[in-house]
C-alpha positions in Angstrom: 77.6 125.8 115.9 77.6 128.9 113.7 77.5 129.1 110.0 81.1 130.0 109.6 82.3 127.0 111.6 80.2 124.8 109.3 81.5 126.0 106.4 84.9 126.0 107.3 84.7 122.4 108.4 82.7 121.2 105.4 85.4 122.8 103.2 88.3 121.1 105.0 86.7 117.7 105.3 84.1 116.8 102.6 86.8 115.0 100.4 87.7 112.7 103.5 84.1 112.1 104.6 83.4 111.3 100.8 86.2 108.8 100.4 85.3 107.2 103.9 81.7 106.7 102.7 82.8 105.4 99.3 84.9 103.0 100.9 82.0 101.8 103.4 79.6 101.8 100.7 81.2 100.5 97.7 79.1 102.7 95.1 79.1 106.5 94.4 75.2 106.7 95.0 75.3 105.5 98.6 78.5 107.2 99.3 76.9 110.5 98.4 73.9 109.8 100.4 76.2 108.9 103.4 78.1 112.3 103.1 74.8 114.2 103.0 73.4 112.7 106.0 76.7 113.2 107.6 76.8 116.9 107.3 73.2 117.1 108.0 73.9 115.9 111.4 76.8 118.1 111.4 74.5 121.1 111.1 72.0 120.1 113.4 74.7 120.0 116.1 74.2 122.7 118.6 77.8 122.7 120.4 81.0 123.4 118.8 84.1 121.5 118.5 87.1 122.1 120.5 89.5 121.6 117.6 89.7 120.5 114.0 90.8 117.2 114.9 87.9 116.6 116.9 85.5 117.5 114.1 87.4 115.4 111.7 87.0 112.2 114.3 83.5 113.0 114.9 82.7 113.5 111.1 84.4 110.1 110.3 82.8 108.3 113.3 79.2 109.6 111.9 79.9 108.6 108.2 80.9 105.0 109.4 77.6 104.7 111.6 76.0 106.0 108.4 77.3 103.3 106.3 76.4 100.5 108.7 73.0 102.0 109.2 72.6 101.9 105.1 73.6 98.3 105.1 71.2 97.4 108.0 68.1 99.0 106.1 65.7 96.5 104.8 65.0 97.9 101.5 68.9 97.8 100.8 68.7 93.9 100.9 66.5 93.9 97.9 68.1 96.9 95.9 69.9 95.9 92.7 72.1 98.4 91.1 72.5 99.1 87.6 76.3 99.2 86.6 77.3 103.0 87.2 79.4 104.8 84.6 81.9 106.3 87.1 85.1 107.7 86.5 87.7 105.5 87.4 91.2 106.8 88.8 93.8 107.2 86.4 96.9 105.3 87.4 100.5 106.0 86.0 101.7 102.6 86.7 99.3 99.4 86.1 100.5 97.9 89.5 98.5 101.1 91.4 95.5 100.4 89.3 95.7 96.6 90.4 96.2 97.6 94.1 93.2 99.9 93.7 90.8 97.4 92.2 91.8 94.6 94.7 91.4 97.0 97.7 87.8 97.8 96.3 87.1 94.1 96.3 87.7 93.6 99.7 84.8 93.2 101.9 83.4 96.0 103.5 84.8 95.6 107.1 88.5 95.4 105.9 88.3 98.0 103.2 87.2 100.6 105.7 90.1 100.0 108.0 92.6 99.8 105.4 91.3 103.1 103.9 91.6 104.8 107.4 94.8 103.3 108.1 97.0 104.1 104.8 94.6 106.5 103.2 93.5 108.8 106.1 96.5 108.0 108.0 95.0 107.1 111.2 96.7 105.2 113.9 95.3 101.5 114.9 94.1 103.1 118.3 92.3 106.2 116.3 90.5 103.7 114.1 89.6 101.6 117.0 88.1 104.4 118.6 86.3 105.8 115.5 84.8 102.4 114.6 84.2 101.2 118.1 86.3 98.2 118.2 89.2 96.9 120.0 92.8 97.6 118.7 93.3 93.9 118.5 90.1 93.7 116.3 91.6 96.5 114.2 94.9 95.0 113.7 93.3 91.6 113.1 91.2 93.2 110.2 94.3 95.0 108.9 96.6 91.7 109.0 93.4 89.8 107.1 93.2 92.5 104.6 96.8 92.4 103.7 96.7 88.6 103.4 93.9 88.9 100.9 95.5 91.4 99.1 98.8 89.5 98.8 96.8 86.4 97.5 94.8 88.8 95.0 97.8 90.6 93.7 100.4 87.8 93.7 100.7 87.6 89.8 100.6 91.4 89.5 104.1 92.0 90.5 106.1 88.9 89.2 
């Protein structure tokens, strides 16, 4: 892969990879580490991609794997984070803020599929390929995530 192709892919997909990492990690610092590791692996990759969609899928798969590696690390189990002062998204309506908070409160396995399906607009089949799950498992996670969101947000829309 040459420098020009690397810069093009980085420019196009940096935000997308960061959102996937943030969804998988749950905090800004770990997400930044995951993004950095993902793009280091991209730089070390020797062959070029056939098209930009292949590059996108590859990057998201690597980011998901990096998130999983981070959670499996022994030091991670003993880490306690100080509350980070992060800039929260500003929403025009309170309902959207409640929805965002509810999605971010979901367990990681549900939060990732919700993010990939609704925000990155991947199909169930594509998510299954990216996360190395069966399509049924992805559909089940989406269903359970929707049920949890429904319970959590029951009072928000009354």
